Structures are given as structure tokens and as C-alpha cells.
N, C-alpha and C positions, 0 to 999 in steps of 0.2 A: 393266525398271524396275518397277516395284510401288510404288501408290499406296496408302498406310495412314494414315487420319486424317490428311492433306491433303498430307502428309512425301512426296515422289518420293526411292524406298528404291531403287538400285541395288546391284549386285553384279557384280564385276567378276573374273572370275581372271588372280592374276602369277604368271608368270614368275619367278624368283628367283635369281641365283646365292649361296650361303651360310648359309641354310635348314639345308644337314645338314655339316658338314667326312667327307670322301671319306672311307668306309667307316664311319659311324655310321650308326646307325636310331636310335637313343632319338628323335631330335627336344629334344636337350638345346642343345645348338649356334643353335636357331633362337630358341629361349625366349623370348631380349631381344627380338629385333626381331617377334618373337610382342605381348611384354608393350605396343612401345613401337608398334604398330601399335591397343593397346583401348586406349590414352588417349586418340586421336590424337580430339578433338572431333567431333562427326561420323559414326567408325568406329562399326557396331552392334557387329557379330562377327568374328571373322576365322575362316577352317575351313581351314589347313594342309593338307599333303599333303608331308608329308616325304621321302618313296619320291621322290615327282618333281619337287621341288623348285618347285611350287606353292600355292598360297592363294589363300584362294576372300575378299575380304572387300566384305561390304555394307553400305554404308556409305549418308548421308543430301546428297542430290546440293546440296542448301537449302544447305545445311552443309560442303560439300567437294569438290571435283570432284576428277577423276579423274588431270585433271593438277597438281589437288595434292598428291591421295596417294604420284603419284610422286616428287613433288620431295622430299616428303617422307622416303617410303624412302632417292631417291637418296641425298644429304644422310647418312644413316647409313652409308653405305657399302659399301649394296647397289646390282648389278646388276638391273635389275628390265623383261621386256616384258609387255603386254598381249595377251593369249591373245586 
């Protein structure tokens, strides 16, 4: 957790299924969820690692909780696990 001008910035690494299709290496398959995450109110940055099917999400915990973040991802049809 980091405090930035009064905002509490949290960073979580999430293991996700479907970031890439089997055999793909370019990350094109994961673009829709990365765009979705970037548009969530409270998300500051996303850092995908397509090779390991993980994404690091930096977000303002005063706006968005980790449970809300995971729920939003799951509603899009992705399985997710906090690491």
C-alpha cells in the first residue's frame, strides 16, 4: 500500500484465465480485459504478463476494493485468483 496525496494506492497481482489463447504469445486475446480494467473507476494502471497469465493492477482503494475488482473481472467471464 502506498499513500499518494491522501489517496491509498493498492497493488494486487491476479492470476487470470483467458489472458491469452493457448499457443498465443502476443497478448492480443487479453486486450479486451485490459481495456475493461483500465476503464474501471479507481484503476490507475494495469501491467499484464501474458506469459504467466497474471496482471498487476494498481488502484485507489478508497474508490475500488479488491473484492469489487475481482467481482468485476469475474462478471466478464474470467476466472481470477489473488496471489
